[in-house]
N, C-alpha and C positions, 0 to 999 in steps of 0.2 A: 521584478523578475517573477515569472510564473512558477508554479509548483511543478515538480518533476516526480516520476516514479523511481525510487531508488532508496538510499539510506543504508547505513552500515549493517543494520540487522538483516535487511533483505539480501544484501550482498553476501554476507557470511552464510546465510541459509542457502542461497543459490549455488555457491561453489561447493557446498556440502552434498548437493544432490545431482548436479549436472555440469556439463562443460560450458564455460562462459568465455566469450570472445573478447580478447584484448586488442587494442589498436596496433598499428605498425610504428615504424620509426618516425617520430615527430619531425626530426630534421629532414627526413626524406620528403615529407609533404610540404614543409616550409620552403625547401629549395625548389620543389616543383611549382610553388606559387611565385617563384622569382626572388626569394630572399637570399641575401648574402650572409652566410654563417661562418665566415672566416675569423670573426672576432674570438678572443679567448673565452668569452662567456658563452659562445656557441648560441644555441636557441634561446638561452635565458636572456640574451640582450634584447630580444623582441618583447619581453615583458614590459620593458621600459619604452622601447622605441617604436614598436608596432604591435600593440596588443590585439588589434583587429585581425592581424595575420594569424596569431595564435588561435583565436576563436575559429577562424575559417578552417585551419588545419584540423582541429579537433572535430569540428562539424563534419568535415569530409570523411573522417574515419567512422563517425557515428552513422552517417548515411550509408557507408560501405558495409555496415553490419557489425561494427565493433560495439560491444556493450560497456566496455571500460575504456576511458580515456586517461592516459598517463600525462600528468601535467608537465609544463615546460620548466620545471624546477630542478632537473637533474644536475645542472651545472650552476645553479643559483645558490650562492653562499654569501654570508656576510663578508668573508675575506675577499672573495672574487669581485664583488661589487665595490668594495672599499678601494680596490686598485684603480677603479675608474671614477673615484671621487664620490661614490654614493654612501651616505651615512647609514648607520644601523637602523634607524627608524624608517627611512625610505626603503631600505632593503627588506625589512619586515613587511612593509606594505606590498612590495613586489612579490614576495613569497606567497602572501595571502592571495594576491591577485591571480597567481597561477591557478589556484583552485577555483576562484570566482570565474575566470575566463573559460575553464572547462565546463562549469555549470551553465554559463551563458550559451556555450555551444550546444549543450544538451537541450536547452530550451528552444534554441533556434532549429535544431534538427527535428524536434517534435512538432513545433508550431509551423515551420515553413516547409519542411520536407516530409512530414507525415510519418516520421519514425515512431514505431510503437514499441512497447515493452520497456523494461527498466533500463536506465542508463546511469552508470556509476562513474565516479571520479577517483583515480588513484594518484595521490600526491607523491611525486618522485623525489627520492633522496639518493643521489649518486654517491659513490665512494669518495674518499679524501682526494684521491688522485685526479678526479674530474676537476676539482678546484685548481689543481696545479696546471692542468691543460698541457701536460707534457707526455702523455701516454702512460704514465705510471699507474693509472687505474687498471691497466691490463697486466701489471706486474705485482702490485701490492707491496706489502712489507716496506713501508716508507721510513722505517727507523723510529717510529713513534710507538709509545706504549698503548695498551688497550685503554687506559685511563685518559691519555691525551686524545685519542681518537673519540672517545665518548664525549669529552668536553668540546670537541669540534662539532660533533653531530647534534648534540642535544638541543642547543638553542634554535637551530633551523627546524628540527623536528617539532619542537614546541609550537613554533609559529604555524607550521603547516597543519599540525593537528588542530590548533585553535580555529583554523579556517574552515573546518568541517568537511574534510574529504570522507569518502566511504572507507578508504583503506590507505595505508602508507605503503608505497612501493620502495622497499630497501633493495635497490637493484644494482646489477653489474658489480657485485661484491667480489673482489679478487682473492681474498684469503680469509682463513678462519679467524684470525686475530681481529680484523675489522668487523667481521660478523659478530663476534663477542661484544665489541664496543657498541654496535648498532642495537643489539638485543638489550643491552643495558640502557641505552639512550631512549628506547621506546617504552620503557616501564612506566606505568602510571599515567600515560597520556590519554587513555580512554578511547583510542582508535585502533582497530585491528591493523595488522601489517602482514605483508608477504615479504619473504627473504629469498632473493634469487642470486645465485653465483654466476660469474662468468667463468667458463671452464674450457680446458683444452687437454686432449689426451687422456680423458677420464679423470682428471684432477682439477682442482681450482687453478686459476691462472698462476698462483704462487707455488703450486705443487702440493697442496694439502690433499690427503685422501678424501674423496668426496663423502664417503660414509661418515667420517669423523666430522666433516664440515656440516653435513645435513643434521647430524645428531644434536648439534648445538641448539637447534630449533625445536627438537622433539618435545621438550618440557616447558617451552616458552608460551604462556597462555595468550600473549598478544599476537603470536604468529599463527595465522589461519591458513597459510599455504607456503610451501617452500619448493625451490626448484632452481631452474637455470634460465639465463637470458644472454643475449649478445654473444652467441657462440655459433659454431658450425652446426647446421641442422643434424648432421650425423652424430653429434654428441648427445642429442636430446633423449632418444628413447631409453638407452641404458641408464641415463641419469634420472629420468622420470621413474623408472622401476625401482631404482635404488632409493630415491627420496621417499617414495610411497612406503617401501618396506621399512626403512629406518625410522621414519617419523610417524607413520600412520595418518598423515594429514593430506589434504588435497595438494596437488602439485601444480606449480606454475611453469610454463614453458613458452618462451618467445625468443627464438633464435634469430640470427642474421639470415641473409638471403643465401649464404653459402659462398659468395664471392670473397676474395681475399684482398685486404688493403695493402697496397704497395707504398710504403712511406717515402721511398726515393722518388717515385714518379708521382706521388700524391694522387693516386687513382686506384680504382677497384679492378681486380684481375680475376679471370676465370668465370665459369658459368654460374648463373643463379640456379637454385634448386626450387622447383615448385613445392610449396609447403602444404598444399591442400591434402594430398594423399598421405603425406607424413603426419599431418595433424590428426587424422583418424587413428593412426597407430599410437600416437601419444595419448589420446583420450582413452584408448583401450588399455594402455599401460598405467593409467591413473591420473593423467593430467586433467585439471579442471579449470585452469586459466590458460588459454592458448591464443597466441598471436604472433607478431613478428617484431623485430628490432631493426638494426641498421640495414638499409637498402630494401626493406620490405615496405612498400607503399600501399596506396589505396587499393590497387588492383589485387595485390597479394592478400590483403585483409578480406576483401570481398570473396575471394576463392576459399580462404580458410573458413569464413563464416558459413558459406554454403555447405562446405564439407562437414563442419562440426554441428551446425544447427539444422542440417537437412534442407 
């Protein structure tokens, strides 16, 4: 594999001084490539079954202007893979592979597509509810203690950190209790992290006050950015301003398209909101990591990149 321009040090330095473009929904691009993501492992299944598809999806986002690719490990856990008969050693290899595949995509984007500038990799760690695959990641408060959640998260984070990402993405966190567990779990790993909550109505999905939730990260040296993801775009600007004020740290913001998931019809409803114009407002409010989540694809990231990077 060729060398690339990136590294954790350059990543932290970059988000400290300018807006950096994050990719869109990985599942969105994987589905656009024709992949079936109906499995309980969601996009993580492809780490084992079709790694080339994962590389192609990351590469498409890099070509569209993303500077950070978020790995396919959001729903990849030891427990989830065990349910399909994959042992711990093999699961650890798949977790590490999620980082390696994103690195490969960066190399291909640079060598084959002429992409210039730094390209970084964020290793995704989704909430406990993502492993359950029952929607509880959008409710939180699973009846587990902070210590129990820390024991769940730490082994996966250790493997991801050892694979050498530029940053750990502690994302779509639904409540302050799980945030506490994640902040404990990343201590001493030697890799910076961002912490982003899924929010609704100006609170975490579980109903915590956002100011209190953000404050947890204020004194965590591992956390280099804090903010929101997987939410309605209209939630973003006030959350960005609050996160910046409470923590004094760079803010991360990558919401959904604005469409609403209808669980009965198993389809998305309502209009999508163009994120490009909104992204400029988020940057003005303090966002330094800006992109999209569910239903935001390559075209959306391209528009955000143009708006944010000129």
